[in-house]
C-alpha positions in Angstrom: -27.8 15.6 30.1 -30.0 13.0 28.3 -31.6 10.5 30.1 -30.9 6.8 29.9 -33.0 5.0 27.2 -36.2 3.2 28.7 -36.3 -0.5 28.4 -38.3 -1.6 25.2 -36.9 1.3 23.2 -34.6 1.1 20.3 -30.9 1.6 21.8 -29.3 4.8 20.4 -27.3 4.0 17.5 -23.5 4.9 17.2 -20.3 4.2 15.3 -17.1 4.2 17.4 -13.5 3.5 16.9 -12.5 0.0 18.3 -9.6 -2.1 19.2 -9.7 -5.8 19.7 -6.2 -7.6 20.6 -6.4 -11.3 19.1 -3.4 -13.7 19.4 -1.2 -10.6 20.1 -2.4 -8.7 16.9 -4.2 -5.4 17.4 -7.1 -5.1 14.8 -8.7 -1.7 14.8 -12.1 -0.9 12.9 -15.1 1.4 13.3 -18.1 -0.7 15.1 -21.8 0.5 14.4 -24.1 -0.5 16.8 -27.1 -1.0 14.1 -24.7 -3.2 12.1 -25.0 -5.8 15.1 -28.8 -6.5 14.5 -29.3 -10.1 14.3 -27.4 -11.2 17.4 -27.7 -9.8 21.0 -25.3 -7.1 22.3 -23.9 -6.5 25.7 -22.4 -2.9 26.1 -20.2 -2.3 29.1 -19.4 1.4 29.8 -16.5 1.6 32.3 -14.7 4.7 33.5 -11.2 3.9 32.8 -8.4 1.8 31.4 -6.2 0.1 33.9 -8.2 1.2 37.1 -8.5 -1.4 39.6 -12.5 -1.7 39.3 -12.5 -1.7 35.6 -9.7 -4.0 35.5 -11.6 -6.5 37.8 -14.7 -6.2 35.6 -13.6 -6.6 32.5 -11.1 -9.6 33.2 -14.2 -11.1 34.6 -16.2 -10.8 31.4 -13.4 -12.2 29.6 -12.9 -15.1 32.0 -16.5 -16.0 31.4 -16.8 -14.8 27.8 -18.3 -18.3 26.7 -21.3 -17.2 29.1 -22.3 -14.6 26.4 -21.0 -16.2 23.1 -23.0 -19.5 24.0 -26.1 -16.9 23.8 -25.0 -15.7 20.5 -24.1 -12.3 22.3 -21.2 -10.1 21.5 -19.6 -7.9 24.4 -18.4 -4.3 23.5 -16.7 -2.3 26.3 -17.0 1.5 25.8 -15.0 4.2 27.8 -13.4 7.7 26.9 -9.7 6.7 26.6 -8.3 6.9 23.1 -7.4 3.2 21.1 -3.7 3.1 22.1 -4.7 3.2 25.7 -7.3 0.6 25.0 -4.8 -1.4 23.1 -2.2 -1.4 25.9 -5.1 -2.3 28.3 -6.1 -5.3 26.3 -2.9 -6.5 25.7 -2.0 -6.4 29.4 -4.9 -8.2 30.7 -5.8 -10.3 27.6 -9.2 -8.9 27.2 -11.2 -10.9 24.8 -13.5 -8.2 23.2 -13.3 -5.0 21.4 -12.7 -1.8 23.3 -14.3 1.2 21.9 -12.9 4.9 22.4 -15.8 7.4 23.0 -13.1 10.2 23.5 -15.8 12.9 23.1 -18.3 11.5 25.3 -21.0 11.4 22.7 -22.2 7.9 23.5 -22.0 8.4 27.1 -24.3 11.4 26.3 -26.6 9.4 24.4 -26.9 6.6 27.0 -27.5 9.4 29.7 -24.9 7.8 32.0 -22.5 10.9 32.3 -21.3 12.4 35.3 -20.1 16.1 35.0 -16.4 16.4 36.1 -16.2 12.8 36.9 -16.7 11.1 33.3 -19.3 8.4 33.6 -21.5 5.9 35.5 -20.4 2.3 35.4 -23.2 0.7 33.4 -24.3 -2.5 31.6 -27.0 -2.5 28.6 -28.4 -5.6 27.2 -29.6 -5.1 23.6 -31.6 -7.8 21.7 -30.9 -9.0 18.3 -33.6 -6.3 16.9 -31.7 -3.6 18.4 -34.0 -3.1 21.5 -32.8 -2.4 25.0 -34.0 -5.4 27.2 -31.7 -4.9 30.6 -29.6 -2.1 32.0 -27.7 -1.6 35.2 -26.5 1.8 35.8 -24.5 2.1 38.9 -24.9 5.1 41.3 -21.3 4.7 42.6 -18.8 3.1 40.3 -17.5 0.3 42.7 -19.9 -2.3 41.9 -20.9 -4.1 38.5 -23.0 -7.1 37.7 -21.5 -10.5 37.2 -21.5 -12.5 33.8 -23.9 -14.7 35.2 -26.4 -12.0 36.1 -25.9 -10.3 32.8 -26.3 -13.5 30.6 -29.6 -14.2 32.5 -30.9 -11.1 31.0 -30.0 -12.0 27.2 -33.0 -13.0 25.4 -33.1 -16.2 23.7 -32.3 -16.3 20.0 -35.4 -17.3 17.9 -35.1 -20.6 16.0 -37.8 -19.6 13.5 
């Protein structure tokens, strides 16, 4: 199993299929981490669509999405379910950001958060505008997660130069 990337290291790049539901319309696209350079990114790894803790976590981030967008940050949520499952989950709970499908757990492995036989550790990574990992929270037990205020306080200020 790969180790979780160290703070200050370039975040491992990837491309995953995603779905975002906006005004009832599902938009599917491939998203690439390195294409986000220029803006901070919050990666949220969650174990499963429509599970109680995951639903609470992603709904809380949606309800406080302005905390992230006001800092110029984008939120991506990643789990092993497929796009159809993600679309249903996003529609049901009106989630406000893309859900990415890591069905073969390649990205979970790259970020060192897999749990053999159990899926993945609930984790959040803050990546700055240059693609550098600035903060991470990797839960030992998947019942806890950092709140939006905690995460947003870790997003580096954008340069105005």
